[in-house]
C-alpha positions as CSV (number, residue, x, y, z in Angstrom):
1,X,-0.6,-21.6,12.0
2,X,-4.4,-21.2,11.6
3,X,-5.7,-20.6,7.8
4,X,-9.6,-20.1,8.0
5,X,-11.2,-20.4,5.0
6,X,-14.1,-18.8,3.5
7,X,-17.9,-19.9,4.9
8,X,-19.2,-20.0,1.5
9,X,-17.5,-22.7,-0.9
10,X,-17.3,-20.4,-4.0
11,X,-18.4,-16.7,-4.4
12,X,-19.0,-14.8,-7.9
13,X,-21.3,-12.6,-8.2
14,X,-21.0,-12.7,-11.8
15,X,-21.8,-16.5,-11.7
16,X,-17.9,-17.3,-13.1
17,X,-16.7,-19.5,-10.9
18,X,-14.2,-17.7,-9.1
19,X,-13.4,-18.1,-5.4
20,X,-13.8,-16.0,-2.4
21,X,-11.2,-14.8,-0.8
22,X,-8.9,-16.6,1.9
23,X,-8.5,-14.9,5.0
24,X,-5.1,-16.0,7.2
25,X,-5.4,-15.3,10.9
26,X,-2.1,-14.7,12.1
27,X,0.0,-16.7,14.6
28,X,1.1,-14.9,17.8
29,X,4.3,-12.6,17.3
30,X,8.1,-13.2,18.7
31,X,10.3,-10.4,18.5
32,X,13.7,-10.0,19.2
33,X,14.7,-7.0,21.3
34,X,16.3,-5.8,18.4
35,X,13.1,-6.0,16.5
36,X,10.9,-4.1,19.0
37,X,14.0,-1.2,18.6
38,X,12.8,-0.9,15.4
39,X,9.2,-0.3,16.0
40,X,10.1,3.2,17.3
41,X,7.8,5.2,15.2
42,X,5.9,7.5,16.6
43,X,3.2,10.1,16.0
44,X,5.7,12.3,16.9
45,X,7.8,11.3,14.2
46,X,5.5,11.2,11.5
47,X,3.9,14.9,12.5
48,X,7.7,16.0,12.6
49,X,8.0,15.0,8.8
50,X,5.2,16.7,7.9
51,X,6.0,19.5,9.3
52,X,9.5,19.5,8.2
53,X,7.8,18.6,4.4
54,X,5.5,21.6,4.7
55,X,8.7,24.0,5.3
56,X,10.0,22.2,2.4
57,X,6.8,22.7,0.3
58,X,6.9,26.4,0.6
59,X,10.4,26.8,-0.8
60,X,9.9,24.9,-3.4
61,X,7.0,26.7,-5.6
62,X,5.9,24.1,-7.8
63,X,4.5,21.9,-5.2
64,X,3.3,23.8,-2.3
65,X,0.0,24.1,-4.5
66,X,-1.0,20.5,-3.5
67,X,0.6,20.0,-0.2
68,X,-3.4,20.9,1.6
69,X,-3.6,20.5,5.4
70,X,-3.4,17.9,6.7
71,X,-0.3,16.4,5.0
72,X,1.7,16.7,1.4
73,X,-0.8,15.1,-1.4
74,X,-3.6,14.9,0.6
75,X,-6.7,12.4,-1.3
76,X,-10.4,12.4,-0.1
77,X,-12.7,10.5,1.9
78,X,-15.8,9.3,0.2
79,X,-18.4,7.5,2.2
80,X,-20.7,4.8,-0.3
81,X,-24.1,4.2,0.3
82,X,-25.6,1.3,1.6
83,X,-27.6,0.5,-1.7
84,X,-23.8,0.2,-3.4
85,X,-22.5,-1.5,-0.8
86,X,-25.0,-4.5,-1.7
87,X,-24.7,-4.0,-5.0
88,X,-20.5,-4.0,-5.2
89,X,-20.3,-6.9,-2.7
90,X,-23.8,-8.5,-2.1
91,X,-23.5,-7.9,1.5
92,X,-26.3,-5.8,3.1
93,X,-24.1,-3.2,5.0
94,X,-27.2,-2.3,7.8
95,X,-26.1,-0.1,9.9
96,X,-22.5,-0.5,8.3
97,X,-20.6,2.7,7.0
98,X,-18.2,1.8,4.4
99,X,-15.9,4.4,3.7
100,X,-13.3,4.9,0.8
101,X,-10.0,6.3,0.9
102,X,-9.3,7.7,-2.7
103,X,-5.2,7.4,-3.1
104,X,-6.5,6.9,-6.8
105,X,-7.1,10.7,-6.4
106,X,-4.0,11.9,-5.0
107,X,-2.7,15.2,-7.3
108,X,-0.1,14.2,-9.9
109,X,0.9,10.7,-8.8
110,X,-2.8,9.0,-8.6
111,X,-0.9,6.4,-5.7
112,X,-0.6,5.9,-2.5
113,X,3.3,6.6,-3.2
114,X,2.6,9.8,-4.0
115,X,3.4,10.9,-0.2
116,X,7.1,8.7,-0.4
117,X,7.8,10.7,-3.3
118,X,6.6,14.2,-2.4
119,X,8.1,13.3,1.2
120,X,11.5,11.9,-0.4
121,X,12.0,15.2,-2.9
122,X,11.3,17.9,-0.9
123,X,14.3,18.4,1.3
124,X,16.8,18.1,-2.4
125,X,14.5,20.1,-4.6
126,X,14.9,21.1,-7.2
127,X,16.1,17.5,-8.5
128,X,16.5,16.2,-12.0
129,X,16.4,12.5,-11.6
130,X,15.2,10.1,-8.8
131,X,16.5,6.5,-8.4
132,X,14.6,4.2,-6.1
133,X,15.5,0.4,-4.8
134,X,13.0,-1.8,-4.2
135,X,9.6,-0.9,-5.2
136,X,8.6,-0.9,-8.6
137,X,5.0,1.0,-8.4
138,X,6.7,3.5,-6.3
139,X,9.5,3.9,-9.3
140,X,6.2,3.8,-11.7
141,X,4.6,6.7,-9.8
142,X,7.6,8.9,-9.3
143,X,8.3,8.7,-13.4
144,X,4.0,9.4,-13.4
145,X,4.7,12.5,-11.5
146,X,8.3,13.8,-13.3
147,X,6.5,14.0,-16.6
148,X,4.7,16.8,-14.6
149,X,7.8,18.3,-13.0
150,X,10.7,17.5,-15.4
151,X,12.8,14.7,-13.8
152,X,13.6,10.7,-14.9
153,X,13.5,8.1,-12.9
154,X,15.7,5.3,-12.4
155,X,14.6,1.8,-10.9
156,X,17.5,-0.6,-9.3
157,X,16.8,-4.0,-8.4
158,X,18.7,-7.0,-6.8
159,X,17.5,-9.3,-9.4
160,X,15.4,-9.3,-12.4
161,X,11.6,-8.6,-12.4
162,X,9.0,-10.2,-13.4
163,X,8.2,-9.4,-17.3
164,X,4.5,-7.7,-16.7
165,X,6.1,-5.6,-13.9
166,X,9.3,-4.6,-16.6
167,X,6.5,-4.0,-19.0
168,X,4.8,-1.3,-16.7
169,X,7.7,0.3,-16.2
170,X,8.9,0.5,-19.4
171,X,5.7,2.4,-20.0
172,X,6.2,5.0,-17.4
173,X,9.7,5.3,-19.0
174,X,11.8,3.9,-15.9
175,X,15.2,3.0,-16.8
176,X,15.7,-0.2,-15.2
177,X,19.3,-0.8,-13.5
178,X,19.5,-4.9,-12.3
179,X,22.7,-5.3,-10.2
180,X,22.7,-9.2,-9.8
181,X,23.7,-9.0,-6.0
182,X,21.9,-8.6,-2.3
183,X,19.5,-5.8,-1.5
184,X,21.9,-4.5,0.8
185,X,25.1,-4.1,-1.7
186,X,22.9,-2.5,-4.5
187,X,22.3,0.1,-1.0
188,X,25.4,0.5,-0.2
189,X,27.1,0.9,-4.0
190,X,23.7,3.5,-4.7
191,X,24.4,5.6,-1.2
192,X,27.7,6.5,-2.9
193,X,26.7,7.3,-6.4
194,X,23.6,9.4,-4.9
195,X,26.1,11.1,-2.4
196,X,28.6,12.7,-5.2
197,X,25.5,13.3,-7.2
198,X,23.5,16.2,-5.5
199,X,20.7,16.9,-8.5
200,X,19.5,13.0,-7.8
201,X,17.4,12.3,-5.2
202,X,17.6,8.5,-4.1
203,X,14.8,6.6,-2.2
204,X,15.2,3.0,-0.4
205,X,11.7,1.7,-0.6
206,X,12.8,-1.4,1.0
207,X,14.9,-1.2,4.6
208,X,14.1,2.5,4.9
209,X,12.3,4.3,8.2
210,X,12.3,7.7,6.4
211,X,10.4,6.2,3.7
212,X,8.2,3.7,5.9
213,X,7.3,7.8,8.1
214,X,6.4,9.1,4.4
215,X,3.8,6.4,4.2
216,X,2.6,7.0,7.6
217,X,1.6,10.4,7.3
218,X,-1.8,9.1,5.6
219,X,-2.8,7.7,8.8
220,X,-2.4,11.3,10.4
221,X,-4.8,12.5,7.5
222,X,-6.9,9.4,7.8
223,X,-7.9,10.7,11.8
224,X,-8.5,14.2,10.6
225,X,-10.6,13.2,8.0
226,X,-12.9,10.8,10.1
227,X,-13.0,13.0,13.1
228,X,-14.3,15.3,10.5
229,X,-17.1,13.1,9.4
230,X,-18.2,12.7,13.0
231,X,-17.0,9.2,13.3
232,X,-15.9,8.4,16.6
233,X,-13.2,5.4,16.7
234,X,-12.5,4.0,20.8
235,X,-12.7,0.7,22.1
236,X,-16.6,0.4,21.6
237,X,-16.5,2.1,18.2
238,X,-13.4,0.3,16.4
239,X,-12.5,0.7,13.5
240,X,-11.6,-2.0,10.3
241,X,-9.6,-1.0,7.7
242,X,-8.8,-2.7,4.7
243,X,-5.4,-1.8,2.6
244,X,-4.1,-3.6,-0.7
245,X,-0.2,-4.8,-0.2
246,X,2.1,-5.6,-3.2
247,X,5.4,-4.3,-2.1
248,X,5.4,-4.4,1.8
249,X,6.3,-0.9,3.1
250,X,3.7,1.6,2.6
251,X,0.3,-0.7,4.0
252,X,2.7,-2.1,7.1
253,X,3.9,1.3,7.9
254,X,-0.2,2.7,7.6
255,X,-1.2,-0.4,9.6
256,X,1.8,0.5,12.8
257,X,0.8,4.3,12.3
258,X,-3.1,3.7,13.0
259,X,-2.2,1.1,15.5
260,X,0.2,4.0,17.2
261,X,-3.0,6.7,16.8
262,X,-5.9,3.9,18.0
263,X,-4.2,1.3,19.6
264,X,-6.9,-1.5,20.0
265,X,-9.8,0.5,18.3
266,X,-8.1,-0.6,14.8
267,X,-8.1,-3.4,13.2
268,X,-6.3,-3.2,10.1
269,X,-6.2,-6.2,7.5
270,X,-3.8,-6.4,4.7
271,X,-5.2,-7.6,0.9
272,X,-2.9,-9.4,-0.9
273,X,-2.8,-11.2,-4.9
274,X,-2.3,-14.7,-4.2
275,X,0.0,-15.1,-7.0
276,X,2.1,-12.3,-5.7
277,X,2.8,-12.6,-2.5
278,X,4.5,-10.0,-0.3
279,X,4.1,-10.1,3.4
280,X,2.1,-12.5,4.4
281,X,4.9,-15.4,3.8
282,X,6.9,-13.6,6.5
283,X,3.7,-13.0,9.0
284,X,3.0,-16.7,8.4
285,X,6.8,-17.3,9.8
286,X,7.3,-19.6,6.3
287,X,10.9,-20.3,5.9
288,X,13.2,-17.2,5.3
289,X,14.5,-19.6,2.6
290,X,11.7,-19.2,0.7
291,X,11.0,-17.6,-2.8
292,X,8.5,-15.1,-1.2
293,X,10.3,-14.1,1.4
294,X,10.3,-10.5,1.5
295,X,12.7,-7.7,3.3
296,X,12.9,-7.2,7.2
297,X,11.7,-3.5,8.1
298,X,7.9,-4.3,6.7
299,X,7.6,-7.3,9.1
300,X,8.7,-5.4,11.7
301,X,6.0,-2.8,11.7
302,X,3.5,-5.4,10.2
303,X,4.1,-7.8,13.0
304,X,2.2,-5.8,16.1
305,X,-0.4,-3.8,13.9
306,X,-1.9,-6.1,11.0
307,X,-5.0,-8.1,12.6
308,X,-5.0,-10.6,9.5
309,X,-4.2,-10.9,5.7
310,X,-6.4,-11.8,2.6
311,X,-5.8,-12.8,-0.3
312,X,-7.5,-12.5,-3.2
313,X,-7.2,-14.5,-7.0
314,X,-6.1,-12.4,-10.0
315,X,-8.8,-13.1,-11.8
316,X,-10.8,-11.5,-9.2
317,X,-8.9,-8.5,-9.4
318,X,-9.3,-8.4,-12.9
319,X,-12.9,-8.1,-12.6
320,X,-13.7,-5.7,-10.1
321,X,-11.5,-3.4,-12.0
322,X,-14.4,-3.7,-14.4
323,X,-17.4,-3.4,-11.9
324,X,-15.8,-0.7,-10.5
325,X,-15.2,1.3,-13.5
326,X,-19.2,0.3,-14.9
327,X,-20.6,1.2,-11.2
328,X,-18.4,3.8,-9.8
329,X,-17.3,5.5,-12.9
330,X,-12.8,5.1,-11.9
331,X,-10.0,3.6,-13.7
332,X,-8.4,1.7,-10.8
333,X,-5.4,-0.9,-11.1
334,X,-5.8,-4.3,-10.2
335,X,-4.2,-3.7,-7.1
336,X,-5.8,-0.6,-6.3
337,X,-9.4,-2.4,-6.0
338,X,-8.2,-5.6,-4.3
339,X,-9.5,-3.9,-0.6
340,X,-12.5,-2.9,-2.1
341,X,-13.0,-7.0,-3.8
342,X,-12.5,-8.5,0.1
343,X,-14.9,-6.3,1.9
344,X,-17.7,-9.0,1.9
345,X,-15.1,-11.3,3.3
346,X,-13.4,-9.2,5.6
347,X,-16.7,-7.7,7.1
348,X,-17.5,-11.6,7.5
349,X,-14.0,-12.3,9.0
350,X,-12.8,-9.3,10.8
351,X,-15.4,-6.7,11.6
352,X,-16.4,-9.2,15.0
353,X,-13.2,-9.8,15.7
354,X,-12.6,-13.7,15.6
355,X,-10.4,-15.1,18.1
356,X,-7.6,-15.9,16.3
357,X,-7.0,-12.3,15.4
358,X,-7.7,-11.1,18.6
359,X,-5.4,-13.6,20.3
360,X,-2.5,-11.2,18.4
361,X,-2.2,-8.6,20.2
362,X,-4.4,-9.8,23.3
363,X,-7.3,-7.4,22.3
364,X,-10.3,-8.3,24.3
365,X,-12.4,-5.4,22.4
366,X,-15.9,-7.3,21.8
367,X,-17.9,-4.7,19.8
368,X,-18.6,-5.0,16.3
369,X,-16.4,-2.6,13.6
370,X,-19.8,-0.2,12.2
371,X,-17.1,2.0,10.5
372,X,-15.2,0.2,7.8
373,X,-11.8,2.1,5.5
374,X,-11.6,0.9,2.2
375,X,-8.2,1.9,0.9
376,X,-8.3,2.6,-3.4
377,X,-4.8,2.5,-3.9
378,X,-3.7,3.6,-7.3
379,X,-5.5,4.2,-10.1
380,X,-4.7,2.3,-13.6
381,X,-2.0,3.7,-16.1
382,X,1.3,3.0,-17.3
383,X,3.2,1.0,-14.4
384,X,0.3,0.5,-11.8
385,X,0.7,-2.8,-10.3
386,X,-0.8,-5.2,-11.2
387,X,-1.1,-3.6,-14.6
388,X,-0.5,-6.5,-17.7
389,X,-0.2,-5.1,-21.5
390,X,-3.1,-5.5,-23.3
391,X,-4.4,-6.5,-26.4
392,X,-4.0,-3.2,-27.9
393,X,-0.1,-2.3,-26.6
394,X,1.4,-5.9,-26.0
395,X,4.4,-6.4,-24.1
396,X,6.4,-6.7,-27.1
397,X,5.5,-3.2,-28.4
398,X,7.4,-1.7,-25.9
399,X,10.8,-3.0,-25.2
400,X,11.9,-2.9,-21.7
401,X,15.0,-0.8,-21.1
402,X,16.7,-3.0,-18.4
403,X,20.9,-2.6,-18.0
404,X,22.1,-5.0,-16.1
405,X,25.0,-4.1,-13.6
406,X,27.5,-6.1,-12.1
């Protein structure tokens, strides 16, 4: 295993002494036949889901206005000028073009999770309740959408969540259930309950290939937007994509879809908060008994599709929330700005494709990345990932409605 630290000993553009992100280059993947079979997600599967969802959307009425081409819950792609890149990151962009994929502007949900919620509920529309297993961020997004669309949201987990996550879900109005069993047992129990309640939409955000396909639709969307902007992506013009990763499936599915579209011409790098690791322990082959070990499907999707992982301090993310608000006028969550906070380090480590990362897929392309896509995953708000109680609204002011379920 190779961990490459930053070439700069300490960074902080505001002279606060915060450390730069750490770049982790992953070991070569070792996949079993079963694992390889799970990687059967193809572009035909993704486009088929989009086609079916558009048909459902026309019958859904209220949601029809939120289905612009090329996909459901589209978000804009914006180019950021070289001057702004230098002001925000301290790097001289030169011929580098930086694009911001603004998922914080998705209709209603303001989050990367809005696509997963929409694709899941359309076949069952109308619904009165959404039940989510595994992803607090998806549950919070569904709750924000539910305030406009009229459904309630439950979140089901196998074990108690961290206090700040419980606080966020409570603020978003999510009813929380802790089952004190394995995720597989929760999945069985919830599937049987939902089958008896046709008005409830069940979303498995841990191991569902359907949920992964919904997240992957964003890759098709990005492809169309880059083509419309005249950006050519091939072996001579590779693309670097930075995606924040807090919960696994969304970033892993997106990375796999981008690999299906662009092959060796894309280098997807995940960004995780160092105090809340998600896929990094599994991708680095840490023991499965580790407290950080995460579900199997995201690991399988990411194993051959991710070039590396960057980890960022929570304090750095909090500073970047303020910086983005001040310079760009956007109010994002801490994880929402994670990719932008890592832009300088990612460009230094991956735009030239270091040999340690290249060995992952046997990619021999040596051309530098002149286009970088930075994914801004969600706006600040109730239940946003990384959002913590403020001085005005402390955790004690909002008691979390958690229900223990034996």
